Structure formats: C-alpha cells, structure tokens
Rosetta silent file (secondary structure, phi, psi, omega in degrees, C-alpha in Angstrom):
SEQUENCE: XXXXXXXXXXXXXXXXXXXXXXXXXXXXXXXXXXXXXXXXXXXXXXXXXXXXXXXXXXXXXXXXXXXXXXXXXXXXXXXXXXXXXXXXXXXXXXXXXXXXXXX
SCORE:     score description
SCORE:     0.000 S_00000001
   1 L     0.000  -48.562 -175.818   67.465   97.432  108.634 S_00000001
   2 H   -64.328  -41.615 -179.357   71.066   96.131  109.218 S_00000001
   3 H   -64.496  -42.157  177.495   71.185   97.739  112.715 S_00000001
   4 H   -62.597  -44.281  176.984   67.941   96.215  113.785 S_00000001
   5 H   -66.849  -38.376  177.825   68.905   92.766  112.586 S_00000001
   6 H   -58.352  -41.402  175.761   72.325   93.134  114.282 S_00000001
   7 H   -63.318  -44.448  174.832   70.629   93.707  117.693 S_00000001
   8 H   -55.874  -46.738 -176.125   68.424   90.647  117.147 S_00000001
   9 H   -62.631  -44.828  177.082   71.380   88.533  116.055 S_00000001
  10 H   -60.351  -44.453  178.281   73.432   89.563  119.123 S_00000001
  11 H   -61.348  -34.465  179.031   70.451   88.764  121.418 S_00000001
  12 H   -74.366  -48.694 -179.184   70.386   85.229  119.936 S_00000001
  13 H   -56.555  -28.994 -172.898   74.161   84.839  120.185 S_00000001
  14 L  -100.461   -4.204  175.027   74.265   85.793  123.828 S_00000001
  15 L    94.483    1.767 -173.485   71.284   83.639  124.766 S_00000001
  16 L   -85.132   -9.213  178.457   68.794   86.450  125.492 S_00000001
  17 L  -137.619  140.506  174.812   66.557   85.372  122.556 S_00000001
  18 L   -72.300  141.654 -170.561   65.800   81.902  121.206 S_00000001
  19 H   -68.809  -26.852 -178.846   67.426   81.325  117.729 S_00000001
  20 H   -60.468  -21.455  177.654   64.042   80.052  116.427 S_00000001
  21 H   -69.136  -19.692 -179.536   62.762   83.651  116.464 S_00000001
  22 H  -104.171    2.373 -178.503   65.173   84.397  113.568 S_00000001
  23 H   -54.314  -41.872 -178.073   64.334   81.253  111.565 S_00000001
  24 H   -76.147  -14.515 -178.099   62.044   83.001  109.081 S_00000001
  25 H  -100.802   13.380 -178.929   64.635   85.762  108.632 S_00000001
  26 E  -128.989  149.853  169.192   67.511   83.349  107.709 S_00000001
  27 L   -76.065  170.328  179.968   68.244   81.039  104.755 S_00000001
  28 H   -61.554  -46.846  179.948   68.895   77.417  105.551 S_00000001
  29 H   -64.644  -43.732 -178.061   72.692   77.973  105.397 S_00000001
  30 H   -64.044  -39.244 -173.011   72.478   81.176  107.415 S_00000001
  31 H   -77.400  -28.336  172.931   70.432   79.509  110.150 S_00000001
  32 H   -63.050  -41.491  177.146   72.877   76.528  110.229 S_00000001
  33 H   -67.164  -42.275  179.980   75.728   78.907  110.802 S_00000001
  34 H   -60.518  -48.306 -176.825   73.825   80.782  113.451 S_00000001
  35 H   -66.012  -27.252 -179.925   72.865   77.561  115.296 S_00000001
  36 H   -71.188  -42.282 -178.009   76.546   76.418  115.195 S_00000001
  37 H   -64.378  -38.280  177.885   77.663   79.708  116.689 S_00000001
  38 H   -62.974  -49.499 -176.832   75.015   79.483  119.399 S_00000001
  39 H   -62.452  -37.016 -178.330   76.103   75.875  120.304 S_00000001
  40 H   -79.001   -6.974  178.071   79.765   76.889  120.415 S_00000001
  41 L    71.104   40.482 -174.752   79.006   79.816  122.705 S_00000001
  42 L   -56.098  -35.349  174.825   80.582   82.353  120.343 S_00000001
  43 L  -120.432   66.250  178.580   79.382   85.286  122.510 S_00000001
  44 L   -73.576  140.503  176.366   79.355   83.982  126.015 S_00000001
  45 L   -86.065  145.590 -178.642   78.558   86.388  128.691 S_00000001
  46 L   -67.947  -34.673 -178.434   81.036   86.633  131.564 S_00000001
  47 L  -159.049  167.286  179.433   78.150   86.880  134.100 S_00000001
  48 L   -57.953  -27.051 -173.423   74.438   87.479  134.242 S_00000001
  49 L   -82.272  -16.670 -176.610   75.045   91.218  134.680 S_00000001
  50 L   -71.619  123.138  178.160   77.069   91.450  131.443 S_00000001
  51 L  -113.289  135.871  179.918   74.847   93.194  128.789 S_00000001
  52 L   -74.186  140.832  175.144   76.121   93.334  125.251 S_00000001
  53 E  -109.287  119.560  178.442   76.890   96.910  124.052 S_00000001
  54 E   -97.387  134.648  173.914   76.800   97.251  120.290 S_00000001
  55 E   -80.844 -171.278 -178.152   78.963   99.745  118.463 S_00000001
  56 E   -69.979  147.200  177.480   77.901  101.365  115.221 S_00000001
  57 E   -88.635  125.149  177.335   76.811   98.992  112.495 S_00000001
  58 E  -106.889  119.137 -170.355   78.884   99.274  109.482 S_00000001
  59 E  -135.305  155.983  174.702   77.261   98.091  106.217 S_00000001
  60 E  -142.740  161.000 -173.723   77.736   98.236  102.492 S_00000001
  61 E  -119.399  100.712 -179.301   75.726   97.105   99.578 S_00000001
  62 E   -71.293  -19.622  177.678   77.749   95.107   96.986 S_00000001
  63 E  -152.405  167.176 -179.814   74.534   94.851   94.898 S_00000001
  64 L   -62.802  -21.615 -171.776   70.956   96.190   95.032 S_00000001
  65 L  -115.911   26.407  179.251   69.688   92.958   96.563 S_00000001
  66 E  -152.951  140.706 -177.098   72.479   92.378   99.186 S_00000001
  67 E  -129.874  128.137  171.880   73.751   94.107  102.292 S_00000001
  68 E  -113.205  135.188 -171.123   76.962   93.055  104.173 S_00000001
  69 E  -142.765  154.576  171.518   77.389   94.317  107.684 S_00000001
  70 E  -142.862  163.795 -179.274   79.528   94.086  110.800 S_00000001
  71 E  -157.125  137.117  173.744   79.336   95.365  114.313 S_00000001
  72 E   -81.524  135.921 -179.535   81.563   95.358  117.420 S_00000001
  73 E  -120.892  122.241  178.263   80.001   93.853  120.458 S_00000001
  74 E  -104.428  125.556 -178.505   81.449   94.702  123.908 S_00000001
  75 E  -132.579   93.510 -175.560   80.468   92.031  126.441 S_00000001
  76 L    71.694 -129.151  179.407   81.977   92.712  129.825 S_00000001
  77 L   -81.340  -16.569 -171.923   85.784   92.866  129.353 S_00000001
  78 E   -92.402  151.278 -179.225   85.597   91.044  126.060 S_00000001
  79 E  -125.313  136.165 -175.525   85.160   92.474  122.550 S_00000001
  80 E  -131.711  159.823  174.430   83.668   90.518  119.614 S_00000001
  81 E  -120.019  137.868  176.268   82.996   91.205  116.054 S_00000001
  82 E  -123.429  123.864  177.841   79.806   89.971  114.338 S_00000001
  83 E  -120.720  144.874  177.123   79.447   89.964  110.473 S_00000001
  84 E  -149.790  166.771 -175.539   76.485   89.019  108.462 S_00000001
  85 E  -131.909  125.550  178.013   75.136   89.125  104.978 S_00000001
  86 E  -110.104  137.497  179.547   71.429   89.966  104.164 S_00000001
  87 E  -135.665  147.833  174.197   69.983   89.152  100.751 S_00000001
  88 E   -85.401  127.143 -174.196   66.576   89.792   99.202 S_00000001
  89 E  -135.492  162.055  175.658   65.087   86.432   98.316 S_00000001
  90 L    72.433  170.015 -174.325   61.874   84.919   97.045 S_00000001
  91 L   -59.092  -39.604 -175.980   58.965   86.330   95.042 S_00000001
  92 L   -77.811   -5.749 -177.961   58.031   88.821   97.902 S_00000001
  93 L    65.180   32.151 -179.465   61.706   90.065   98.111 S_00000001
  94 E   -68.784  140.084  172.253   62.024   89.353  101.845 S_00000001
  95 E   -78.617  134.149  177.513   65.375   90.091  103.321 S_00000001
  96 E  -134.274  144.156  174.216   67.160   87.025  104.803 S_00000001
  97 E   -75.945  117.948 -177.810   70.369   86.434  106.526 S_00000001
  98 E  -105.507   -8.528 -179.554   72.446   84.131  104.307 S_00000001
  99 E  -159.973  144.373  177.141   75.769   84.150  106.301 S_00000001
 100 E  -151.822  139.380  173.880   76.893   85.028  109.775 S_00000001
 101 E  -134.906  151.990  174.417   80.295   84.931  111.624 S_00000001
 102 E  -145.279  134.424  179.002   81.273   85.932  115.113 S_00000001
 103 L  -137.808    0.000    0.000   84.740   86.144  116.625 S_00000001
C-alpha cells in the first residue's frame, strides 16, 4: 500500500498527475501540505525527459492504524526524499495521507 501511494504522490509532486486525483486519499491537512509542495515545486524536473526513479519504500507502523513511510526519488542529477504518513480514518477505515514532506 505504501509503495503504491508513494508512486502516486511522486507523480503529483512532479506534475505528471493532477493533485485533485489524491484528494479523496488525503485528509484536509495532508492535502494542504501536498498542495503547498506542488506550488513550491518541491520536485521539479530538470527537463521533460527527466523521469522520477523511486528507490525502495521504507515504512513502519507505529500503531495498527498508522503507517509512516519515506522514499528516495532520483530526478535527473538531483535526489529528493519524500516522507508521508497514512492513517486509517472514518467508519469505513479508509487509509488517508495525513502528512507529507519533500526535500
């Protein structure tokens, strides 16, 4: 689950996917953080040919209803780290991203 979400998150951060596609998978705070990162160009591509390459996703579960994960993203000559937290929320127990950071 964390690896699939990491791929989608990186696609949004690099502009390959609209951020609205992750809206239902994020909390209000998480979406606000994501939108800020997109506006700031946190994972800018050096050129149109630069495709992000994701390293292994490292995740841990601090509780049964939460997963914290990070992934290294190689983008041309630049390397970035993306970290996020997923939590089970609501009566249906849907997983949502509640926090995201990129450097």
